[in-house]
Structure formats: structure tokens, C-alpha cells
C-alpha positions in Angstrom: 0.0 0.0 0.0 1.5 3.3 -1.0 1.1 6.6 0.8 1.2 10.1 -0.3 3.7 12.6 1.1 1.0 14.4 3.0 0.0 11.1 4.6 3.6 10.5 5.7 3.8 13.9 7.2 0.6 13.5 9.1 1.7 10.1 10.4 5.0 11.5 11.5 3.3 14.2 13.5 1.0 11.6 15.1 4.0 9.5 16.2 5.9 12.5 17.6 2.8 13.6 19.5 2.3 10.1 20.9 6.0 9.9 22.0 5.8 13.3 23.6 2.7 12.4 25.5 4.4 9.2 26.7 7.4 11.1 28.0 5.2 13.7 29.7 3.2 10.9 31.4 6.4 9.3 32.7 7.9 12.6 34.0 4.7 13.8 35.7 4.0 10.4 37.0 7.4 10.2 38.6 7.1 13.6 40.1 3.6 12.7 41.5 5.1 9.6 43.1 7.9 11.6 44.7 5.5 14.3 46.0 3.2 11.6 47.5 6.1 9.8 49.2 7.5 13.0 50.6 4.1 14.0 51.9 3.5 10.7 53.5 7.0 10.8 55.1 6.3 14.3 56.4 2.9 13.2 57.8 4.7 10.2 59.5 7.2 12.6 61.2 4.4 14.9 62.3 2.4 12.1 63.8 5.5 10.7 65.5 5.4 7.4 63.5 8.8 8.2 61.8 11.8 9.8 63.5 12.8 13.3 62.4 16.2 13.5 60.7 16.9 16.8 62.6 15.6 16.1 66.1 18.8 14.3 67.3 21.2 17.1 66.4 19.0 19.8 67.8 18.3 17.9 71.0 22.0 17.4 71.6 22.8 21.1 71.1 20.1 22.1 73.5 21.4 19.6 76.1 24.9 20.9 75.7 23.8 24.5 76.1 21.8 23.6 79.2 24.6 21.5 80.7 27.1 24.4 80.3 25.0 26.7 82.4 26.1 25.5 85.8 29.1 25.6 88.1 30.6 22.1 88.6 31.4 20.9 92.1 34.7 19.1 92.9 34.5 15.4 93.7 34.0 14.6 97.4 37.4 14.8 99.2 39.2 16.1 96.1 42.5 17.8 96.9 44.2 20.6 95.0 46.7 19.7 92.3 50.1 21.3 91.9 50.3 24.1 89.4 52.5 22.1 87.0 49.6 19.6 86.6 47.4 22.4 85.1 47.3 23.2 81.4 45.4 26.4 80.7 44.4 28.4 77.6 44.4 32.1 78.5 42.0 34.5 76.7 41.7 38.3 76.9 38.1 39.1 77.4 38.8 42.9 77.6 39.7 45.8 75.4 43.1 46.0 77.1 46.0 45.0 74.8 48.4 42.3 76.0 46.5 41.2 79.1 46.4 37.5 78.1 50.1 37.5 77.5 51.0 39.1 80.8 48.8 36.9 82.9 50.1 33.8 81.0 53.6 34.8 81.9 52.5 35.3 85.6 50.8 31.9 86.0 53.5 30.1 84.0 55.9 31.5 86.6 54.3 29.3 89.3 54.3 26.2 87.0 51.0 26.4 85.0 51.5 25.0 81.5 50.2 27.5 78.9 48.3 26.2 75.9 46.8 28.9 73.8 47.0 32.7 74.4 44.5 34.7 72.4 41.6 37.2 72.5 38.3 35.8 73.7 36.3 34.7 70.7 33.0 35.9 72.3 34.4 39.4 72.6 34.4 40.8 76.1 33.6 39.1 79.5 32.1 41.5 82.0 33.2 39.7 85.2 36.7 39.3 86.7 37.7 35.9 85.5 36.0 32.9 84.0 37.3 29.4 84.0 35.7 26.8 81.7 36.3 23.1 82.4 35.2 19.6 81.4 34.6 16.8 83.9 38.3 15.9 84.0 39.5 19.4 84.8 37.3 20.4 87.7 40.1 20.0 90.3 42.5 22.0 88.1 39.9 24.7 87.6 39.4 25.2 91.4 43.1 25.1 92.0 43.7 27.9 89.4 40.6 29.8 90.5 42.3 30.5 93.9 44.7 32.9 92.1 42.0 35.1 90.7 39.4 37.1 92.7 35.7 36.4 92.1 36.3 33.7 89.6 33.3 32.0 87.9 33.7 28.4 86.9 31.5 26.9 84.2 31.1 23.3 83.0 31.7 22.4 79.3 30.2 18.9 78.5 32.2 18.8 75.2 35.6 18.7 76.8 37.2 15.3 77.0 40.5 16.2 78.7 41.7 18.2 81.7 42.7 21.4 79.8 40.9 24.5 81.1 40.2 27.9 79.7 40.9 31.1 81.7 39.0 34.1 80.4 40.1 37.5 81.9 37.2 39.9 82.1 36.7 43.6 82.3 36.7 43.5 86.1 40.1 42.0 86.3 42.8 44.1 88.0 45.4 41.9 89.6 46.1 38.3 90.3 46.1 37.1 93.9 49.5 36.5 95.5 50.3 32.8 95.0 52.2 32.7 98.3 48.9 33.7 100.1 46.1 32.4 97.8 47.4 28.9 96.9 45.1 26.2 98.3 46.3 24.0 101.1 47.3 20.8 99.3 46.1 18.7 102.3 42.7 20.3 102.6 39.8 19.1 100.4 38.5 21.6 97.8 35.3 23.5 98.8 32.9 24.0 95.9 31.5 27.3 94.9 28.0 28.2 96.1 25.3 26.7 94.0 27.6 24.2 92.3 26.4 20.8 91.1 28.2 17.6 90.3 29.0 17.0 86.5 26.8 14.3 84.9 29.7 11.8 84.8 30.4 12.3 88.5 26.8 12.1 89.5 26.3 8.8 87.6 29.4 7.4 89.3 28.3 8.4 92.8 24.8 7.1 92.2 26.1 3.6 91.2 
């Protein structure tokens, strides 16, 4: 059976139109399936059937922020350490130039090992001195705190070693005389008012 040129053109158009419709059906069908699956997954998370991919990270961050808002107590009967057992990073939380360097030199003179000396990343600290410690550095924190008047000690749950941070604030004027302020090595450390045992210590005591 022979066809005319006009019939061939019409047939070609019909085939192209059919092919285009098939491709559109596949594309839109795939998109519809993805949208339906996404909607069902979102509904499952909303109803609590499925876990949210974000909750774990957000919860951990909130827990860390809350955990850092307390002063840690020393362990029961803990004795001060010698200054050469303390490693401290010293930060200048003021607008005074060279403060971290001069204080680092002063405490290294009594044996403290200096890690980092720099400006305080958060800008300025309004108090006298702030010491940040993890669970392993609480004794070191209290030992060093005796050298600075009105020192605040805060717990950092992210720290996994005994290194502590000393932040010098706007209220800082002079370091206490080590000959007078050094803690009695035979007397247990007394915790600051309102302190609480770090989570690791609390769990150990409870067991």
C-alpha cells in the first residue's frame, strides 16, 4: 500500500505527538510519586510514626547549652593539684591589649602549662575571671581559680581532657599573690556556692 507525502507527514506528526505524551506521562507520574512519598513521610514525622532527621542534632545542642549553664562541684574529698599539673588556655576578654600574654607569663611562673594565648572569641567578658572546664579538669579549675578574685567556673560537656580555659574579664585588675592564695594541698577543695556535680560524677556516685 502506497502513501502520499501528505499522509507520511501526518503520520510522523502523530507518532511524535504520541511519543511526547508518553514522555510527559512518565515525567509527571514520577514527580507525583515523589511528592506523594514526601508528603507521607512528612505526615509520619508529624504524627511521630517516623523519627525526624533533625531532632537528634537539635536535642544534643540544646542539652549541651543547658549543661554548660552550671558551676561544677569538685568530687568529694578532692585535693588541689600542683600548678604544674594544670594546662590552661588564656583568653583576653577585655579591650586592654596584651592582658592574656602578661597573665600567661605570671601563671607560668608558678608552674602552670600554657596552651593557647589569644583574644576571647566571644568578645568581652564582664566579670573578673571565668574558668571553663570539662569533667576531667574540675580540680585543676578550682586550684587555678584561687589565684583570681571572684572567679566564675562553668562546665563544658564537650571537653574530654583536663585542659581548662581562663578568660580574663573587664573586672580583672590583679592576680592574687600565689604565696597567700594557693590552696592547702592537704585540705579538700570546697565547691563554689550553687555548684552541682557534673553528669559523669553524678552517675558514678549514684552507682
